[in-house]
ZAMARGU-4260 file (C-alpha; in steps of 0.2 Angstrom, whole numbers, plus 5000, padded with zeros to 4 digits):
<rodrens>
0) 4832/5255/4545 | 4822/5259/4531 | 4826/5259/4512 | 4829/5272/4503 | 4822/5268/4487
5) 4811/5284/4480 | 4816/5300/4483 | 4800/5308/4489 | 4797/5325/4494 | 4789/5320/4512
10) 4786/5308/4524 | 4766/5305/4525 | 4770/5296/4544 | 4783/5289/4552 | 4780/5276/4567
15) 4792/5265/4575 | 4785/5248/4570 | 4778/5250/4555 | 4784/5264/4540 | 4771/5274/4530
20) 4778/5287/4515 | 4770/5296/4501 | 4776/5304/4486 | 4765/5316/4477 | 4766/5307/4460
25) 4756/5291/4456 | 4770/5280/4464 | 4760/5281/4483 | 4767/5268/4492 | 4764/5259/4509
30) 4780/5251/4519 | 4782/5238/4533 | 4796/5234/4540 | 4793/5218/4532 | 4802/5225/4517
35) 4785/5226/4505 | 4776/5239/4501 | 4762/5240/4491 | 4762/5256/4475 | 4754/5260/4457
40) 4740/5267/4450 | 4725/5269/4460 | 4734/5264/4472 | 4724/5267/4492 | 4734/5261/4511
45) 4727/5244/4508 | 4728/5238/4488 | 4742/5240/4474 | 4755/5231/4467 | 4764/5220/4475
50) 4785/5223/4481 | 4795/5216/4490 | 4811/5221/4495 | 4826/5209/4493 | 4846/5212/4489
55) 4846/5231/4491 | 4831/5236/4479 | 4814/5233/4476 | 4804/5220/4462 | 4787/5215/4461
60) 4780/5198/4462 | 4772/5187/4443 | 4754/5184/4444 | 4757/5163/4441 | 4746/5158/4454
65) 4742/5172/4462 | 4728/5168/4473 | 4717/5175/4488 | 4729/5166/4500 | 4745/5173/4494
70) 4737/5190/4494 | 4731/5186/4515 | 4747/5186/4517 | 4752/5202/4512 | 4738/5210/4520
75) 4742/5204/4534 | 4758/5207/4533 | 4754/5227/4531 | 4742/5223/4545 | 4726/5228/4531
80) 4714/5217/4535 | 4709/5203/4527 | 4712/5201/4506 | 4695/5206/4496 | 4704/5204/4480
85) 4719/5196/4468 | 4722/5208/4453 | 4734/5199/4442 | 4739/5206/4427 | 4747/5224/4432
90) 4731/5232/4439 | 4738/5243/4445 | 4751/5249/4433 | 4766/5239/4426 | 4783/5240/4438
95) 4801/5241/4431 | 4817/5235/4437 | 4819/5215/4446 | 4804/5204/4445 | 4809/5195/4462
100) 4793/5180/4463 | 4783/5171/4455 | 4774/5155/4460 | 4770/5159/4473 | 4761/5146/4486
105) 4753/5152/4505 | 4744/5142/4513 | 4738/5160/4523 | 4744/5160/4538 | 4763/5165/4534
110) 4769/5180/4543 | 4777/5187/4526 | 4777/5183/4508 | 4795/5179/4510 | 4789/5162/4518
115) 4781/5157/4505 | 4786/5143/4494 | 4790/5150/4479 | 4802/5149/4462 | 4817/5156/4472
120) 4820/5177/4470 | 4825/5181/4452 | 4818/5166/4443 | 4805/5170/4430 | 4799/5171/4414
125) 4788/5184/4417 | 4786/5202/4412 | 4781/5217/4421 | 4761/5215/4412 | 4760/5201/4425
130) 4763/5211/4444 | 4752/5203/4455 | 4743/5215/4465 | 4729/5214/4482 | 4718/5223/4488
135) 4713/5221/4510 | 4697/5226/4518 | 4712/5240/4528 | 4702/5243/4545 | 4691/5230/4547
140) 4692/5209/4549 | 4685/5194/4550 | 4692/5179/4562 | 4694/5165/4574 | 4689/5149/4576
145) 4678/5142/4561 | 4682/5160/4554 | 4679/5159/4530 | 4683/5178/4523 | 4662/5180/4525
150) 4661/5175/4545 | 4671/5177/4559 | 4672/5185/4577 | 4675/5206/4571 | 4689/5215/4572
155) 4695/5235/4570 | 4713/5239/4567 | 4713/5257/4577 | 4728/5264/4584 | 4742/5255/4577
160) 4733/5237/4584 | 4719/5226/4579 | 4705/5224/4594 | 4689/5215/4595 | 4670/5222/4598
165) 4657/5219/4612 | 4641/5212/4610 | 4632/5226/4620 | 4618/5234/4609 | 4626/5218/4595
170) 4613/5217/4580 | 4608/5212/4563 | 4609/5230/4558 | 4628/5232/4564 | 4633/5214/4556
175) 4626/5221/4540 | 4640/5235/4538 | 4651/5225/4542 | 4650/5213/4527 | 4644/5224/4516
180) 4662/5234/4520 | 4671/5217/4517 | 4660/5214/4500 | 4654/5199/4509 | 4633/5202/4504
185) 4620/5203/4517 | 4623/5196/4536 | 4614/5180/4540 | 4618/5178/4560 | 4627/5191/4573
190) 4630/5180/4586 | 4639/5186/4602 | 4646/5178/4617 | 4662/5176/4609 | 4654/5164/4593
195) 4671/5161/4585 | 4682/5162/4602 | 4688/5175/4614 | 4702/5186/4606 | 4714/5195/4616
200) 4723/5212/4619 | 4711/5231/4616 | 4695/5228/4611 | 4689/5243/4604 | 4670/5247/4603
205) 4656/5245/4614 | 4639/5248/4611 | 4638/5250/4594 | 4620/5255/4583 | 4625/5256/4566
210) 4606/5259/4556 | 4614/5248/4543 | 4618/5261/4527 | 4630/5266/4536 | 4650/5262/4524
215) 4658/5255/4538 | 4658/5251/4555 | 4668/5265/4564 | 4653/5278/4556 | 4640/5273/4568
220) 4637/5277/4586 | 4648/5271/4598 | 4654/5271/4617 | 4672/5281/4609 | 4685/5270/4605
225) 4692/5258/4623 | 4678/5266/4629 | 4670/5246/4640 | 4667/5236/4653 | 4668/5219/4643
230) 4677/5206/4643 | 4682/5195/4631 | 4667/5183/4633 | 4658/5196/4623 | 4666/5196/4607
235) 4656/5198/4593 | 4653/5190/4577 | 4647/5192/4560 | 4639/5177/4549 | 4640/5183/4530
240) 4628/5179/4517 | 4641/5180/4504 | 4641/5187/4488 | 4623/5187/4478 | 4620/5172/4464
245) 4609/5168/4453 | 4605/5157/4436 | 4601/5165/4422 | 4602/5162/4403 | 4594/5154/4388
250) 4587/5136/4391 | 4587/5139/4411 | 4575/5130/4426 | 4577/5133/4446 | 4592/5125/4446
255) 4603/5128/4431 | 4608/5141/4421 | 4623/5154/4419 | 4630/5158/4433 | 4630/5179/4439
260) 4634/5189/4455 | 4629/5203/4462 | 4644/5216/4466 | 4644/5234/4467 | 4627/5234/4462
265) 4629/5225/4446 | 4627/5207/4440 | 4639/5200/4431 | 4645/5185/4425 | 4660/5170/4430
270) 4673/5167/4418 | 4675/5149/4418 | 4692/5145/4417 | 4696/5132/4430 | 4678/5130/4434
275) 4673/5114/4440 | 4660/5103/4451 | 4669/5110/4465 | 4662/5127/4461 | 4649/5121/4456
280) 4644/5114/4472 | 4648/5128/4480 | 4632/5136/4468 | 4620/5124/4471 | 4622/5122/4489
285) 4622/5143/4493 | 4603/5142/4480 | 4598/5127/4490 | 4599/5117/4472 | 4605/5102/4479
290) 4620/5091/4472 | 4631/5099/4456 | 4630/5085/4443 | 4639/5097/4430 | 4653/5113/4428
295) 4646/5120/4411 | 4659/5129/4400 | 4659/5141/4386 | 4640/5151/4387 | 4629/5133/4389
300) 4618/5142/4393 | 4622/5159/4381 | 4634/5172/4384 | 4630/5185/4395 | 4632/5204/4395
305) 4645/5218/4404 | 4654/5215/4420 | 4664/5199/4421 | 4666/5196/4440 | 4678/5181/4443
310) 4688/5169/4436 | 4701/5156/4442 | 4691/5150/4454 | 4697/5136/4465 | 4682/5128/4479
315) 4685/5116/4491 | 4665/5113/4487 | 4665/5114/4503 | 4663/5134/4506 | 4645/5141/4508
320) 4647/5155/4499 | 4658/5158/4480 | 4665/5171/4486 | 4672/5161/4503 | 4684/5153/4485
325) 4696/5158/4480 | 4699/5168/4466 | 4706/5179/4453 | 4701/5195/4461 | 4683/5207/4457
330) 4683/5209/4439 | 4700/5204/4436 | 4703/5192/4421 | 4704/5191/4404 | 4689/5181/4396
335) 4676/5187/4388 | 4658/5182/4389 | 4658/5166/4376 | 4669/5157/4391 | 4653/5161/4405
340) 4651/5145/4419 | 4635/5137/4420 | 4632/5126/4432 | 4616/5113/4431 | 4612/5105/4450
345) 4601/5092/4455 | 4588/5103/4462 | 4574/5095/4475 | 4586/5080/4478 | 4600/5079/4486
350) 4612/5066/4499 | 4617/5073/4519 | 4623/5065/4533 | 4639/5057/4541 | 4650/5046/4528
355) 4643/5054/4515 | 4648/5057/4497 | 4641/5066/4482 | 4636/5047/4477 | 4630/5041/4493
360) 4622/5050/4510 | 4603/5052/4517 | 4591/5055/4505 | 4585/5074/4508 | 4570/5082/4497
365) 4570/5101/4495 | 4549/5108/4496 | 4541/5122/4505 | 4558/5131/4503 | 4564/5118/4518
370) 4576/5104/4517 | 4570/5085/4524 | 4572/5068/4524 | 4561/5053/4517 | 4554/5040/4529
375) 4559/5021/4525 | 4544/5014/4526 | 4546/5004/4509 | 4561/5010/4503 | 4569/4998/4492
380) 4582/5000/4478 | 4571/5005/4465 | 4566/5021/4474 | 4583/5022/4479 | 4588/5022/4458
385) 4577/5033/4454 | 4588/5045/4468 | 4604/5039/4456 | 4598/5043/4439 | 4592/5060/4444
390) 4610/5063/4454 | 4620/5060/4437 | 4626/5044/4448 | 4624/5027/4440 | 4614/5013/4448
395) 4607/5009/4463 | 4620/4998/4474 | 4608/4999/4489 | 4595/5006/4499 | 4600/5006/4518
400) 4585/5010/4531 | 4586/5017/4549 | 4597/5031/4549 | 4613/5023/4540 | 4619/5040/4536
405) 4614/5049/4551 | 4599/5054/4560 | 4593/5072/4550 | 4583/5087/4561 | 4568/5095/4557
410) 4556/5090/4542 | 4551/5073/4537 | 4543/5076/4520 | 4539/5062/4510 | 4533/5043/4515
415) 4531/5025/4508 | 4537/5030/4493 | 4534/5019/4476 | 4545/5025/4462 | 4549/5013/4446
420) 4555/5024/4432 | 4551/5041/4437 | 4562/5055/4431 | 4564/5063/4450 | 4559/5057/4466
425) 4543/5068/4468 | 4536/5061/4455 | 4536/5046/4465 | 4517/5036/4472 | 4521/5044/4490
430) 4510/5048/4507 | 4509/5065/4501 | 4523/5081/4507 | 4525/5079/4527 | 4511/5064/4531
435) 4518/5055/4539 | 4522/5044/4556 | 4540/5043/4555 | 4557/5049/4568 | 4571/5053/4559
440) 4579/5035/4566 | 4571/5028/4549 | 4578/5042/4537 | 4582/5030/4522 | 4596/5034/4511
445) 4607/5028/4494 | 4621/5020/4492 | 4622/5022/4472 | 4637/5016/4461 | 4647/5033/4456
450) 4645/5048/4444 | 4639/5040/4428 | 4651/5041/4412 | 4644/5041/4394 | 4650/5023/4383
455) 4652/5023/4367 | 4650/5012/4352 | 4663/5020/4342 | 4674/5035/4341 | 4667/5053/4342
460) 4670/5070/4338 | 4667/5077/4352 | 4647/5072/4356 | 4640/5069/4373 | 4624/5073/4382
465) 4620/5073/4400 | 4603/5073/4396 | 4594/5063/4383 | 4602/5050/4370 | 4607/5055/4358
470) 4612/5045/4339 | 4624/5056/4332 | 4632/5054/4313 | 4647/5062/4311 | 4659/5067/4299
475) 4681/5069/4303 | 4689/5075/4292 | 4709/5075/4294 | 4727/5081/4282 | 4728/5061/4279
480) 4710/5058/4280 | 4692/5059/4276 | 4679/5045/4281 | 4665/5045/4291 | 4659/5033/4309
485) 4642/5031/4312 | 4641/5030/4331 | 4627/5029/4345 | 4631/5039/4360 | 4621/5027/4376
490) 4620/5028/4395
</rodrens>
């Protein structure tokens, strides 16, 4: 039975399995039989402050640890598609009464929010200005085997059930509308034939024909809901880029700078809360900039202006786009631009292949907008040393040959390397880009000692650099002692 918590003047819609109730005030909410609702100021059907029903009353959820996995469970529970954002700090206004949940930790696959780990009902040290919210995609989602937040089998919500889209005439314009609707950047692919696995149940759309400018897939021409002669082996998919990113700021290079993302037609920065090398690795990959060498905080490349789009980024390092990582939601942060995050990527060299790590793998170089391998003719530890130095990976331990980390594909860019003390592999002598008589069974690799750390001949006051040898003279003053230390930082 539906709990009667608020006295509403009318009911917008009632369904046997899902209850949608609305008031004439700002406290319009969505309530499911699973005892969860969205409320607050500025909410929509699928975005708002999260409230759960327990012990005969509704209460809010504290934003400690609140992330995209938690929001994903809420969106699924409310049949609201995929989670797009996880607004914190009472983004939809502060609730009243109980705060039922705190430190919610979901994997993202749970059936309801209360199935996730949490600190216990009513156990928290929060106030309502920490109330958590969600922003869901509403009527569209990407799911299936191998799916991510921005790639997967396309499904739409119609007549209270999710269904797929048939791939008849499915093309990049159709996928572009899906990507825009999910805030996932531009369409990179429109895979047919159930590439992300076959769905079940309804096939809602067929013969979809979009110009690419529509705001929603259901605005495109199609043969009518449920009108098709398809099987689920024809389920359509979409592969999106995620939001565009760029590097900018003072002292930047092509592969180092302040990270900015393009969202809602505005470039904005990323706050450095939780910013680490895994997050930087995703940026470097997305920009074809090799391997992340450093994740630089505190506006290292200068402070940006305007929007700060992301905060509390949590990437595993394997994502293809920054938007696939967990974050606090677009525009949800309490940061200033003095916390703008930056990256320092390796640039034109990366390590890849089977069994590779950040500091060992098949050597690949970026040239003419394509990654390619290095042939092992003449490949030795001197060549490997230049790669290890370039990637901030210490010293070369081995220079494995014969595709030790697996054979690459495509171009073989370099051959007959002759390195000594160069700063980059492409500065070494070689036979010319693309000039070789090799096969990928001869792809060269490196095994480095690991990430290079600075060693100090004495204790210094927060002095560090990865770019040069530095001599420093610092004074350290405390309430008890005034003294001077002369020190050398060396690699």
